[in-house]
N, C-alpha and C positions, 0 to 999 in steps of 0.2 A: 255961326259959328262954325265957323273953316274946316269940311271936314275933313279928316288925316291918308295920311298919304301911306303909299304902300312900302314895303317893305325894301328898305334900301340901306344896305352896310356902307357903301361913299357916305350916302348921305346922315346914318347913324354913328360913325368913322369923325365926321364933321366935328358934329352936336358933341358928341364927347372931347375933342381936341379944343374948341370951344370954352368949352368952362375947364380943363388941366387947374388955373390959373387960381381958383378959387380954393379958399381956403372952405374944408369941408365938400370936397366938390361932386358928394354920394347922390345928395336929395337932386344938387339942385338939376345933374342929368340923369338923373331919372325923370326929374318933373319933366323935361322939356326933351325926353324922349318918349315921355306920353303924347304930351304937348304935340309933339311933330305927326309921331303916329296910333295915337287914338289908346294907345297901353306898353307895354316896356313886352316885348317881343325877347321873345324865346332866345335867339342868337345874338338878340345886345349884352345878355348874361356876360360873356366868355369877352366882349371884346373892352365892356366898363373893366370886369374884373382883373382882365393885360395890362388896361390904362390904367387902373390906380394902384398897381402890386397888391389885389387882394385878391383871396379864394371865392368861388362859385359859387363856395356857396353863402362868402361872406352878402353880396352881395344879395341873391335868393331869403336871406335873411332879411331886407331891405326891403322886401321888396314882396314879403308878406306877411313884413313886421307890420307895415302902414296898411289903412286901409284906401284910399285912394286910390292906390297902382291897382290897375287892371290886366291880368294875364292874357285877355281878351277885349279886341276894343267894345265898346257902346255904343247901347246905341243915339239915334239923331238925337235925344233929349234926354236926360237923364232927374231922375225921381229924386230924390233923399231923403226919407220920411223921417225925424226922428222917435229914435226910442229910446231917450233917456226918464229918470223919471218922471219931472211933471207932465212934460207929454202923456205918460202912459198910465199916468193918472188919471189925464183927461180924456184919454179913449180912444188914444193914436195907435196901441196895436189894434181894433177894434176896422181904423180909418183904413193902414195897409190890407188885414187881412182882404178885407174889400174890394181894395183895388188891383190886388197882386189878382185874387182868386178870379176877377175879371177882366186883366190881364193874361190868362192862363198860366201866370211866369209864377218866380220863387223870390226868395233875395236874394239881388245881386244875378240876378237874371237876364236878360235881354229878351221883349216879343220876338215873335216868327218871321214879322216882319221888317223889322232891324230897326223900329221904330222910337223903343222905348226898353229905361233900361230903373229899375227901382235898386235900389243900393240904402242901406241904413245907416246911423250916423246918429253920433253919441251926442248930441248938446246944441244945437243951433241958439242958444243965448235966448233961446222966443222964452223963455219959459212964463211969461206974461201970455201970449197965444198960444200958449197950446191947446190940443195938437200941432207940430206944424211941421213943413217941411221946405224944400232947395226946389222948386221945376227949373229948371236952367241955369243955376245957377240964383234966380230972383226967392225970396224968403216969398210965402203965405203961412197966411199965419190960422186961426179960428178951424182947424180942418173940421168936418165927416167925410161921413165916406160921400156926398153926394158934391161935395165942397171937392173934395180933394181930385173926385171923379169928371168932374166937369175942369178943369182945370189943366185936370192930363189932356180933356177930350182936346179944351182948347189949343195949346201945347201945340198934339201932334196928330192935331189935320189942320192945319195951317200952313 
């Protein structure tokens, strides 16, 4: 995983310009900005709005509507715990609560040392392996508190 770059308005402008030719460029541009900077920088919103002839409110609405867009950079490792019905029915809430308490954070937060961010996701399509999570984009299933903690520790301290 490549670490995000620090904010650079010229780089952001270049990203926006490279995607303007696409049909419906808003989401591809936002994804490219987040890939580059680790989040959607506040200063990028008016730049994108101007480039697309949209209001800042419209861009802000898109950023806040989609859960994958961040306002701050995530930790080095991102854990996405499924909170859909199948996972919930098999103990995902208890599993997630144990992890959050162990890390000392809440949903969508990052540990103080910047190593782990825990986010909710609503269906990974791994219902047969519930409770499930994505750990740095890799699926993990049949989790309980101990298995999830061990998997997080493995990536966190590697």
